[in-house]
C-alpha positions in Angstrom: -0.1 -0.1 -0.1 1.5 3.2 -0.9 1.4 6.0 1.5 -0.5 9.7 0.0 0.3 12.7 2.3 -3.0 15.8 2.5 -4.1 18.1 4.5 -6.4 17.5 7.1 -8.6 20.0 5.5 -9.1 17.6 2.3 -10.5 14.3 3.9 -13.7 13.2 3.5 -16.4 13.2 6.2 -16.3 9.5 8.1 -12.6 8.8 6.5 -10.0 8.1 9.2 -6.3 9.3 8.9 -2.8 9.4 10.5 -1.5 12.8 11.5 1.7 12.9 9.8 2.9 17.2 10.9 2.4 20.4 9.7 2.2 22.2 7.0 4.5 25.0 8.3 6.0 24.0 11.8 6.6 27.6 12.8 2.9 28.6 12.0 1.0 30.7 14.5 -1.0 27.3 14.6 1.1 24.5 15.1 1.7 24.8 18.9 -2.1 25.6 19.5 -3.2 22.3 17.3 -0.2 20.4 19.3 -1.7 21.3 22.8 -5.1 20.2 21.3 -3.7 16.9 20.7 -2.8 17.0 16.7 0.5 15.3 17.3 2.0 12.8 15.0 0.9 9.5 15.0 -2.8 10.3 16.4 -5.5 8.5 14.4 -8.1 11.6 13.2 -11.4 11.1 11.6 -13.6 13.8 10.0 -16.9 13.7 11.6 -20.2 14.0 9.4 -21.4 17.4 11.0 -23.6 19.1 9.0 -21.2 22.1 8.7 -18.4 23.0 6.7 -16.6 25.4 8.3 -15.7 25.0 10.9 -14.8 21.7 10.2 -15.5 18.7 13.1 -12.9 16.3 13.8 -12.9 13.1 16.3 -9.6 12.1 18.2 -8.4 10.7 21.2 -11.7 10.4 22.3 -12.8 14.1 21.6 -14.4 16.6 19.0 -12.7 19.4 17.9 -13.9 22.0 15.3 -11.1 23.7 13.4 -11.8 26.4 10.4 -10.5 25.1 7.3 -7.8 27.4 7.3 -6.3 25.6 10.3 -7.1 22.3 9.3 -5.2 22.9 5.9 -1.7 23.3 8.5 -2.1 19.9 9.5 -0.7 16.7 7.3 -1.9 13.6 7.0 -1.5 10.2 5.5 -3.8 7.8 4.6 -2.1 4.6 5.2 -4.0 2.9 8.2 
């Protein structure tokens, strides 16, 4: 299976991916997102909320809403 890297903001609802890192490790969001649990190796799922911005994600038994701009900072990989 080949690994594909994409932005968290691009994953379809109901899909699970593994967090790979950040688009820009020095961005203003990187530290905030790390503190919220978006760390490398964590499984994240986009939930089927009926809103598009903010987007809702499930990780570590929590639901987190992020703006598309923030979700675009997080890189995820497709190999589970």
